[in-house]
C-alpha positions in Angstrom: 102.1 102.1 95.8 104.2 99.8 93.4 103.6 96.4 92.3 106.2 93.6 92.8 106.7 90.0 91.8 109.1 87.6 93.1 111.1 84.4 92.1 112.4 82.0 94.6 109.9 82.8 97.2 110.3 79.4 98.9 114.0 80.2 99.6 116.0 81.2 102.6 116.3 84.8 101.8 112.9 85.5 100.3 111.2 86.5 103.7 113.6 89.5 103.8 112.5 90.7 100.6 108.8 90.0 101.3 109.2 92.1 104.6 111.0 95.0 102.5 108.1 95.1 100.1 105.5 95.3 102.8 107.5 97.6 105.0 108.0 100.2 102.1 104.2 100.2 101.6 104.0 98.2 98.3 102.2 95.0 97.3 103.2 91.6 95.8 101.2 90.7 92.8 102.8 87.3 91.9 105.4 84.8 93.2 107.3 81.9 91.7 109.0 78.9 93.1 109.1 75.1 91.8 108.7 74.1 95.6 105.2 74.8 97.1 106.3 75.3 100.7 105.3 78.9 100.5 103.2 79.3 103.6 105.3 82.3 104.3 103.2 84.2 101.9 100.3 84.3 104.5 102.5 86.4 106.7 103.0 89.0 104.1 100.9 88.8 100.9 98.2 86.0 101.0 96.4 87.4 98.0 99.5 87.1 95.7 99.2 84.7 92.8 101.5 81.8 93.1 103.1 79.7 90.3 105.4 76.6 90.5 106.0 76.8 86.7 108.2 79.5 85.2 106.3 79.4 81.8 103.0 80.2 83.6 104.5 82.8 85.8 106.1 84.4 82.7 102.8 84.4 80.9 100.9 85.9 84.0 103.4 88.8 84.2 103.0 89.4 80.5 99.3 89.5 80.9 99.4 92.0 83.8 101.7 94.2 81.7 99.1 94.3 78.9 96.3 95.0 81.3 95.5 98.3 83.3 98.4 100.4 84.6 97.4 99.5 88.2 98.2 95.9 87.6 101.6 96.1 85.8 104.6 94.8 87.6 107.0 97.7 88.4 109.7 95.7 90.3 110.8 91.9 90.1 112.6 90.6 93.2 115.0 87.8 92.3 115.7 85.3 95.0 116.1 82.2 92.9 119.2 79.9 92.7 122.3 81.7 91.4 122.3 80.2 88.0 118.9 81.6 87.2 119.5 85.1 88.2 120.5 86.2 84.7 117.5 84.8 83.1 115.1 86.3 85.6 116.8 89.7 85.4 116.2 89.5 81.5 112.6 88.6 82.3 112.2 91.7 84.5 113.7 93.9 81.8 111.6 92.4 79.1 108.3 93.1 80.7 109.4 96.7 81.7 110.2 96.1 85.3 113.0 97.1 87.4 115.2 94.1 88.7 116.1 93.7 92.4 118.5 90.7 92.5 120.1 89.0 95.4 123.8 88.3 95.4 125.5 87.2 93.1 123.9 89.1 90.3 125.4 86.7 87.7 127.9 83.9 87.9 130.2 85.1 85.0 131.5 88.6 84.5 130.7 88.8 80.8 127.0 88.3 81.6 127.2 91.8 83.0 128.1 93.4 79.7 124.8 92.1 78.0 122.8 93.1 81.0 124.2 96.8 80.8 123.1 96.8 77.1 119.6 95.6 78.0 119.2 98.2 80.6 119.9 100.8 77.9 117.5 99.0 75.6 114.6 98.6 77.9 115.2 101.7 79.9 115.0 99.9 83.3 117.8 99.4 85.8 119.2 96.2 87.5 119.8 96.5 91.2 121.4 94.1 93.6 121.3 94.0 97.3 124.7 94.8 98.9 123.4 95.1 102.5 126.8 95.1 104.4 127.6 98.5 102.6 124.5 99.9 104.5 125.5 98.4 108.0 125.9 101.5 110.4 129.0 100.1 112.0 130.7 99.4 108.7 129.9 102.6 107.1 131.4 104.4 110.2 134.5 102.1 109.9 134.9 103.0 106.2 134.9 106.7 107.1 137.4 106.0 109.7 139.7 104.4 107.0 139.3 107.6 105.0 140.7 109.7 107.9 144.3 111.2 107.8 146.7 108.7 109.1 145.0 105.6 107.7 146.9 105.5 104.5 149.1 102.6 105.4 148.3 99.0 104.0 146.2 97.1 106.5 146.5 93.5 107.5 143.1 91.7 107.4 142.1 88.2 108.5 138.5 87.2 107.3 137.0 84.1 108.7 133.4 83.0 107.9 132.3 79.4 108.9 128.6 78.6 108.6 127.9 75.0 109.3 125.9 73.1 106.6 125.1 69.3 106.7 125.5 66.8 103.9 122.2 68.1 102.3 124.2 71.0 101.0 126.3 69.1 98.6 123.3 67.5 97.1 121.4 70.8 96.7 121.9 73.5 94.0 124.2 75.2 96.5 126.7 72.2 96.4 126.8 72.4 92.5 129.6 74.8 91.1 127.7 75.1 87.9 124.5 76.4 89.7 125.9 78.2 92.7 129.3 79.2 91.7 130.8 77.3 94.7 131.5 78.5 98.2 133.5 81.7 97.1 130.5 82.9 95.1 127.5 81.6 97.2 128.7 82.5 100.6 131.9 84.6 99.9 130.4 87.2 97.6 129.1 89.3 100.5 132.5 89.6 102.1 134.5 90.1 98.9 132.2 93.1 98.0 132.8 94.4 101.6 136.6 94.1 101.3 136.6 95.8 98.0 134.5 98.5 99.1 136.6 99.1 102.2 140.0 98.6 100.8 140.0 99.2 97.1 140.7 97.4 93.8 142.1 93.8 93.6 145.7 93.8 92.7 146.4 90.0 93.2 144.7 86.9 94.0 145.9 83.4 95.4 144.0 80.4 96.3 145.5 78.0 98.9 142.7 75.6 99.3 139.5 74.8 97.2 137.0 72.1 97.6 133.2 71.5 98.0 133.2 72.6 101.6 136.2 74.9 102.2 138.0 77.6 100.2 140.8 79.8 101.3 143.3 82.3 99.9 145.2 85.6 99.9 144.1 89.0 98.4 146.2 91.9 97.8 144.0 95.1 97.6 145.0 98.7 97.2 145.0 99.3 100.9 145.1 95.9 102.4 146.4 92.4 102.4 143.7 89.8 103.3 144.0 86.1 104.5 140.6 84.7 104.1 139.0 81.4 104.8 135.4 80.2 104.1 133.9 76.9 105.3 130.7 75.0 105.8 132.3 72.5 108.0 131.2 72.7 111.7 134.4 71.2 112.9 136.3 74.3 111.7 134.6 76.5 114.2 136.9 77.3 117.1 136.3 74.9 120.0 135.4 77.9 122.4 132.6 78.9 120.0 131.4 75.2 119.5 131.3 74.7 123.3 128.7 77.6 123.4 126.5 75.9 120.8 127.6 78.2 118.2 127.0 76.9 114.5 128.4 79.9 112.8 131.7 81.9 113.2 132.4 85.2 111.7 135.4 87.3 112.3 137.2 90.1 110.5 140.4 91.2 112.1 142.1 94.4 111.0 145.7 95.0 112.3 144.9 92.5 115.0 141.7 94.3 116.2 138.4 92.8 115.8 135.8 94.6 113.5 132.6 94.2 115.4 129.4 94.3 113.4 127.3 91.5 114.7 124.3 93.5 115.4 122.2 95.8 113.0 121.3 93.4 110.3 117.5 93.1 110.8 116.3 96.0 108.5 119.2 96.2 106.0 117.1 94.8 103.1 114.3 97.2 103.8 117.0 100.1 103.8 118.2 98.8 100.4 114.7 98.8 99.0 114.1 102.3 100.3 117.1 103.3 98.4 116.0 101.6 95.2 112.6 103.1 95.4 114.1 106.4 95.8 115.9 106.0 92.5 119.4 105.2 94.2 120.6 101.6 95.1 123.5 99.6 93.9 123.7 98.5 90.2 125.8 96.6 87.8 128.9 98.6 88.3 128.8 98.2 91.9 128.4 94.3 91.6 131.1 93.8 89.0 134.3 93.8 91.0 133.3 91.0 93.5 131.7 89.0 90.7 135.2 89.1 88.9 136.9 88.3 92.1 134.7 85.2 92.8 135.1 84.0 89.1 138.9 84.4 89.3 138.9 82.4 92.6 136.7 79.7 91.2 139.1 79.2 88.3 142.4 79.8 89.9 145.2 77.3 90.2 145.9 76.2 93.8 149.3 77.3 95.2 150.7 76.3 98.6 152.1 79.5 100.3 152.2 78.8 104.0 153.5 82.2 104.9 150.3 83.7 103.4 147.6 81.1 104.5 145.0 81.7 106.9 145.7 80.2 110.3 142.8 77.7 110.2 143.6 76.7 106.7 147.0 75.7 107.9 145.4 73.7 111.0 142.8 71.7 109.1 143.3 68.6 106.9 146.4 68.5 104.6 146.3 70.5 101.3 143.8 69.5 99.0 143.6 69.8 95.2 140.5 71.0 93.5 137.8 68.3 93.7 
């Protein structure tokens, strides 16, 4: 049985990590979040120590590391806001723990270089959760892409719209400095998936970029991709809105829909199983999508109607970066 600690335990994604820790037969020793709405701990690890101040959490982990081997933290799960990931990974390595970090691992590509050095220095790994790579339907689809006769360049249209109210703009998620913006905060999953499926990025165009929508065009080794990300409910197709849907996700490949709406419930647990077995995804796996999200965040906006995503053409007139 391994000992875990977790940061960002009051956040949206933390319950999946708590479940993964429990389902893999391990225990949570300590949890951190500046917000104290953490009743979720009662469902999983009611005996875990809880802290609202990072300094006290840090001191507690140090104390555990200097106590008996049975109390030492083996893994630190990081579910905190994106801009804190780098610091919390470094905390994990400093106390001799393996880091398991939600996406994005860091906001800036050069931060990865130092983390690789620290991995060597402290002899511990940094892992990230790339759960879409474990989805059975997507694994099967990737195998299909590798089959004979699939060597041509594919035409992909990616659409992801997940409704968020005005609160989003006032939270850390709405701050580019803290979240990395939409391309990083909600797009990183899909950018990693696209690179995993279709190879390295060859060129990037950004057609729209504001606090609630971002869209552009990618050329990958084996695909061209028109993509659109939005948190505006009105961007959801009317047919889906009429059904009461608040989220719309679609990946069209050569005009055929790639279906993977089911099979998400245990992917974090599967990721933890791989990490505990000495496998899992690390810095080199995370690097390409972090580079891409950074490039999108800092790109100049161009107007290329022939390459634009269909929804990007329909919504309000072209906006400059705001």
